C-alpha positions as CSV (number, residue, x, y, z in Angstrom):
1,X,-50.2,1.4,5.0
2,X,-47.2,2.2,2.8
3,X,-48.8,5.4,1.4
4,X,-49.3,6.8,4.9
5,X,-45.6,5.9,5.7
6,X,-44.5,7.6,2.5
7,X,-46.4,10.8,3.4
8,X,-44.7,10.8,6.9
9,X,-41.3,10.3,5.3
10,X,-42.0,12.9,2.7
11,X,-42.7,15.5,5.4
12,X,-39.4,14.7,7.0
13,X,-37.2,14.5,3.9
14,X,-38.7,16.6,1.1
15,X,-36.1,19.3,1.4
16,X,-33.2,16.9,0.8
17,X,-34.6,13.9,-1.0
18,X,-36.5,14.2,-4.2
19,X,-36.1,10.8,-5.6
20,X,-38.8,8.1,-5.4
21,X,-36.1,5.5,-5.0
22,X,-35.1,7.0,-1.6
23,X,-38.6,6.7,-0.2
24,X,-39.1,3.2,-1.7
25,X,-35.8,2.0,-0.1
26,X,-36.9,3.4,3.3
27,X,-40.2,1.5,2.9
28,X,-38.5,-1.7,1.7
29,X,-40.4,-1.7,-1.6
30,X,-39.5,-1.0,-5.2
31,X,-40.0,2.5,-6.6
32,X,-42.4,1.1,-9.2
33,X,-44.6,-0.4,-6.4
34,X,-44.5,2.8,-4.4
35,X,-45.7,4.7,-7.5
36,X,-48.5,2.2,-8.1
37,X,-49.7,2.4,-4.4
38,X,-49.5,6.2,-4.2
39,X,-51.2,6.7,-7.6
40,X,-54.0,4.3,-6.5
41,X,-54.6,6.1,-3.2
42,X,-53.7,9.7,-4.0
43,X,-54.4,9.8,-7.7
44,X,-50.9,11.1,-8.6
45,X,-47.5,9.4,-8.8
46,X,-45.0,9.5,-5.9
47,X,-42.7,11.8,-7.8
48,X,-45.6,14.2,-8.4
49,X,-46.3,14.1,-4.7
50,X,-42.7,15.0,-3.9
51,X,-42.8,17.9,-6.4
52,X,-46.1,19.2,-5.0
53,X,-44.7,19.2,-1.5
54,X,-41.6,21.1,-2.6
55,X,-43.8,23.7,-4.4
56,X,-46.1,24.0,-1.4
57,X,-43.1,24.8,0.8
58,X,-41.7,27.3,-1.7
59,X,-45.1,29.0,-1.7
60,X,-45.2,29.1,2.1
61,X,-41.7,30.5,2.3
62,X,-42.4,33.1,-0.4
63,X,-45.5,34.3,1.4
64,X,-44.5,34.1,5.0
65,X,-40.8,35.1,5.0
66,X,-38.5,37.8,3.7
67,X,-36.0,35.2,2.6
68,X,-34.5,35.9,-0.8
69,X,-35.4,33.6,-3.7
70,X,-31.8,32.3,-3.6
71,X,-32.1,31.5,0.1
72,X,-35.4,29.7,-0.5
73,X,-34.0,27.8,-3.4
74,X,-31.0,26.7,-1.3
75,X,-33.3,25.8,1.6
76,X,-35.3,23.5,-0.6
77,X,-32.2,21.7,-2.0
78,X,-31.7,23.6,-5.2
79,X,-28.1,24.7,-5.9
80,X,-29.0,26.7,-8.9
81,X,-31.5,29.6,-8.5
82,X,-32.2,29.6,-12.3
83,X,-33.2,26.0,-12.1
84,X,-35.4,26.7,-9.1
85,X,-37.1,29.6,-11.0
86,X,-37.7,27.2,-13.9
87,X,-39.0,24.5,-11.7
88,X,-41.4,26.8,-9.8
89,X,-42.6,28.4,-13.0
90,X,-43.4,25.0,-14.5
91,X,-45.8,24.4,-11.7
92,X,-47.2,27.8,-10.9
93,X,-46.9,29.6,-14.3
94,X,-45.1,32.4,-12.5
95,X,-41.6,32.9,-11.3
96,X,-41.1,32.9,-7.6
97,X,-40.7,36.6,-7.7
98,X,-43.9,37.1,-9.6
99,X,-45.7,34.8,-7.3
100,X,-44.5,36.7,-4.2
101,X,-45.3,40.0,-5.8
102,X,-48.8,39.0,-6.9
103,X,-49.5,37.6,-3.4
104,X,-48.3,40.8,-1.7
105,X,-50.4,43.0,-4.1
106,X,-53.5,40.9,-3.4
107,X,-53.0,41.1,0.4
108,X,-52.4,44.9,0.3
109,X,-55.7,45.3,-1.6
110,X,-57.5,43.5,1.2
């Protein structure tokens, strides 16, 4: 199953590869076909899957580490912290700093 293979590849390469074409090439299919298969099985496009995985890792690092936002951005393949902030905010409606702070406040209240 190409979608399952895509998910395995994604777990291995999401920090360095964010283009559908990379994954499609590894799977010996076209990017368009990969998008069609992923959307049919997962309900979202391959690019959306890649973006979700990057955001999930950003959330995990923000919550479980003391790494700076700049270090997290670099670890996830962003060379511009400002762009990482914009990318994260687009998905989570908060900057990485606001996300980390709101999570810490929530956990201290428990």
